[in-house]
N, C-alpha and C positions, 0 to 999 in steps of 0.2 A: 262710753267718756263719762262721768258723772257730770262734764260741763254741758255738754250737748242734753245731758235728762236734764239740768238748768232749761235749756234755753228752748226746751219743746215744750214743758212743763210753763213757761213765761209766754211763747207761743198761744197755747191752747186756752191758757186763760184773757188772751187777748190786750197784754201787757205791755206798752211801750218801753222801750230802755227808759225813756225816761220816769216813765210813771214805775220801774220795777226801781230806780237809782232813790225817786221821793221817799218811797216806801222801804225800802233798807236802808237808807243813810248811806250808802256808798256813793259816790261820784258817779257818774256818770261814765264817762272813759273806763272806769276800775269794773262798771259793771261789764261794757261790753266786749273789754277785752278781757274776762274772766269769764263771759260767757259766750264766743270766739277761740276761746286758747290762744288766744292772740301774748295772755297775761303766762307766763309759764309757770309761776310759784305763787298765786296769790294768798291773803293772807286766811289763816284759819277764820278769823274774824268778818273778814271781808264776804267768804263763801260762807258761813253759818247764817251771816245778814240776809245777803239776797234769796241762801236759800227760804228762811225762817219768812221772810215778803213773800216766798212762792208756797207758802205753804208747808213746807218742807223740812225736816231734820235733819238735821247731817249726826250723826253717832258714829261713836269707834266701838267698832264690832272685833271680837279675838277670835286670828284665822289660826293663827298657832300658842299650843300652852306653853308655858315658860319650862317647863322640864324636855319638852319637842323642841324650840327657840334655842335653848342651852344643848343639845345634842348634836340638831345641825351646824352649827356653830365649831363644835368640837370638832365634829368628824371633816370640817372644810377642813382646819387644820391639819390635822391629824394628818388628811390626803398631802398637802401641802408638802410635812417638815417631811412625812415617810417618802416622798418622790424625791426629796435635794437625797437623802439619802438612796436612796434607790440609784439616781443621779452619777453621787461618787463613790458607790460601790459597782458598780459600771464602767467608772472610769479607771477604778483599777482592775477591773479584770471579773469580778467577784460578783455577778448578776444577783439578784436575789429572785428567788421564784414563786408563784403566784401567791401558793398559799400562805408563804410566809410572809407577804406584803398587805394579805388579806388580815394576818395577825396581830402584823403590828399598828396598823390602821386603827384595829381592834384596842389593844391594849393603850394604844395614843387616845384613844377616843375618848376612853376610860379615867385616864390620867386628868384632860383637860376637866374633864368633867367633875370629878373628884380636885381639881388643882384651886387657885386664887377667882373670884371670877377677873381680873386686871387679867391677868396669863391667857386668859381665856377669850377675852373680848377687845385686848389690843391686834394692833397691823401686824406687829410683827411678831 
């Protein structure tokens, strides 16, 4: 975990929590809660200040390209939609075979990919 790495760095430098708080400009309780994980959602500003005081930087790296993220979202939505169709077809006694389901997911994914961003990222 990232915060435990900050704590290890603090210890390796021999800095007390109070010293780190002074160096970072973040209150001692906030530093302590952040390093121990008690603070579930520390602010980026606090984490960045603490890291900087420890000689570290916080950076945002790309895990997925935009296209890959869009496709993953589209596939997830397509699977949900097709599952709804499959469920209602099953109720009517018209079960859909697995090849047809796969085709429906692929087609629906492409429709989401080519459609509006609002529909792609909406919860509904």
